[in-house]
C-alpha positions in Angstrom: -13.7 -2.7 5.3 -10.8 -0.3 5.1 -7.7 0.4 3.0 -5.4 -1.3 5.2 -7.5 -4.5 5.5 -8.0 -4.4 1.7 -4.4 -4.0 1.1 -3.3 -6.7 3.7 -5.9 -9.2 2.0 -4.6 -8.6 -1.6 -0.8 -8.9 -0.7 -0.8 -11.6 1.6 -0.9 -14.2 -1.1 2.5 -13.1 -2.0 3.6 -14.6 1.3 5.8 -11.6 2.1 5.6 -10.3 5.8 3.5 -7.1 6.0 3.3 -4.6 8.7 1.8 -1.3 9.3 3.9 1.6 10.3 7.4 0.1 10.9 8.4 -3.6 10.7 8.5 -4.7 14.6 10.8 -7.6 14.6 13.8 -8.4 12.8 13.7 -7.7 9.4 13.6 -10.4 6.5 15.3 -9.8 3.5 12.2 -8.9 2.0 9.2 -7.1 3.6 6.4 -4.6 3.1 5.5 -1.7 5.3 1.9 -0.1 5.0 1.4 3.5 5.8 -1.7 5.3 5.7 -1.7 8.8 4.2 -5.3 10.2 3.9 -8.9 9.9 4.4 -10.9 12.4 2.8 -14.4 13.2 1.5 -14.7 13.9 -2.1 -17.1 17.1 -2.7 -20.9 16.5 -3.1 -23.4 18.9 -4.2 -25.3 18.4 -1.1 -22.3 18.5 1.2 -23.2 15.0 2.5 -20.2 12.7 1.7 -21.4 9.3 0.0 -17.5 7.8 -0.4 -14.8 8.1 2.0 -11.3 8.3 -0.2 -8.4 6.5 1.5 -5.1 6.6 0.4 -2.1 4.5 1.5 1.5 4.1 0.9 3.2 0.4 0.5 6.9 0.3 0.6 8.6 -2.7 -0.3 12.2 -3.5 1.2 14.2 -5.9 -0.6 17.9 -7.3 -0.5 17.6 -8.6 -3.9 16.0 -7.4 -7.1 12.8 -5.8 -6.4 11.5 -5.3 -9.8 9.6 -8.8 -10.0 7.9 -8.4 -6.8 7.1 -4.7 -8.0 5.6 -6.0 -10.9 3.5 -8.7 -9.0 2.3 -6.0 -6.4 1.4 -3.7 -9.0 -0.9 -6.3 -10.9 -2.6 -7.6 -7.6 -3.5 -4.0 -6.6 -5.0 -3.2 -10.3 -7.1 -6.4 -10.4 -8.5 -5.8 -7.0 -9.7 -2.0 -8.4 -7.0 -0.1 -6.5 -6.1 3.3 -8.1 -2.3 3.6 -8.1 -1.6 7.1 -7.6 2.1 6.8 -7.5 5.2 4.5 -7.9 8.8 5.4 -7.1 12.3 3.6 -6.5 13.6 5.5 -3.5 17.2 4.2 -3.7 19.3 1.4 -2.4 20.7 2.1 1.5 24.1 0.8 1.6 24.0 1.0 5.4 21.2 -2.1 5.6 21.4 -3.3 2.1 18.0 -3.0 1.2 16.4 -1.6 -2.0 13.3 0.5 -1.3 10.3 0.8 -3.8 7.1 2.7 -2.7 3.6 2.2 -4.4 1.0 4.8 -3.4 -2.6 3.5 -3.6 -6.0 5.0 -3.1 -9.5 3.4 -2.7 -13.4 4.7 -2.6 -15.3 3.1 -0.1 -18.9 3.8 0.3 -20.0 5.2 3.7 -22.5 3.2 5.5 -25.0 4.3 8.0 -25.1 2.4 11.1 
């Protein structure tokens, strides 16, 4: 698994359309865009990584009140062992009518040998 797969799995229960990178079709009133941020290896004493730390930005776009959805997303992520590294309201875009809220998450994945 990876952070994109895990995030899609956790958030699909909300019934909100989810895309990676950019919303490709006509945007609904509420949707989520996932953007991978980093994949890093934490330092290890023998220089051989044991885990892969993956980070992802989740951006919620909503024409309605986003606060309840933000709280549901946060609760689902925390219950699925995601580490939330940042949350911020990015404002309201008057041109298209969306509130934009981002949640940055990180998760460690054990490195598996083939």
